[in-house]
N, C-alpha and C positions, 0 to 999 in steps of 0.2 A: 504493500500499499502506499508505503513513504516513497518510493522511487516513482511512483507514478503522479504524485505532487510535482516533481521538477518537470515531469515530461509535461502535464497538463500546463503549467506557467509558462512553457518554452510554446505551448500549442498556440496560446491565448497570444503571447506575444505576437507572433508571426502572423497569427491573424488580424491583431490590431494594425502589423506594419502592411500587410498588404491591402488594409480599408481606407488606410491614411494615406498613400501614396499616392503619387502625382508624376505627370510628365515631366520628364528633367529638360525638355528641349524647351527653345524660343522660337518666335514666327512673325517674320516680317509683313509688311503691308505695300501693296502698290494697289494706287486709283487710276483708272481708265476713265478722265472725262469724255462724256459724249454728249453732243446735242444741247448745249444749254444745260447740263446736267455734273454735277461732280459730287462728289461723298470723301467722307473721313470714316478713320476707324479710330476712336478711342484707346480699344485696346482688344489684345486678343489673350486670352486664358484657356491653358490647355487644363485639362479635369481629368479624372479617372474614374469609372465606378464599374461595380463587379456584373451588372448588365449590359452596359456599353464598351466597356475597355477606355481605353484615351481617345479623347476627344475634345475638340478646341471649340471655345464659344467667340466669338466676335462682337463686339458694340460698336456700333460707328450710325452714322446718319449720310442720308442723299439729300442733296439742296438743289435749288434753282441759282446759276450761276450770271443769266441774264433778266431781261426786263418781261420777259414771257412767261406765262404757266407752261406747266407740263402735262398732259395727259398719258393717263394710266403709266405709269411709272412702275419700272420694274427693277430689281437690283439684282444682279448675276454674281455670286462668289465660287470661288476655286479654290481648294486648298491644293497647293503645288508643292510637291516634293523638291526641293532647292539641290538636292544632289542631283538625281536623276531627268529633273524636269518633268514627271508624270502627275498627272491630275489625280491626287487622291479621291477627292469629293466633291461634287458642285450642286448647290443651292439656287434656287431663284425664288424671291419673295418678289409678290406683289404689294405695291406701298398705295396705289390709287393715284390721283391727282393733286399735284403740287400748285400752288398758286405762286405768281413772281414772288422772289425774297424768302420763299417757304422752305421748311427742312421737315424732315420725316426721320423717325430714329429706327432701328433694328437692333435685335439681337440674336444670332444664328448660332447654332450647332453645327459645327463641319466631322466628320469621322477622319480619324487620323491614328498615325501609329504613336507608339512609347517614346521609339527609339528613332526619331527624325525630325528632322529641321525642314520649318516650310515656310512658303509663302503665302500669304492670303490675297487673292486679285479679287478688286470690288468694281464692278462696271456696272453705273447706272443708264440704265436706258428708257428714252419715253416713246412709247409708241401713236401718239396724236400730237 
């Protein structure tokens, strides 16, 4: 019985270590303006959980740059492996219409690996 207690303590410690572990890599950001729209990303955070594994959360905004409104705005985001250049994940968010001088915030999770370094590419697009 006394041999089981140290083993149980080690097991609990290992489980706690796994549950609190995060990804150790960083992500850079590039924004590609188009048609009177641009964007910014305030931060990209790495996360880990037992269901999803490693994933990245991007927090940013899209805004109009000219004096015109933008209709049916979407923002396309890609998580790109900086070493291989391969696209790991792609997401599209529909943001609706933006008035001239207006902005809209977004938060999105992108699927990635814990042992990679990524670039998040943000491309806002207006359809009308």
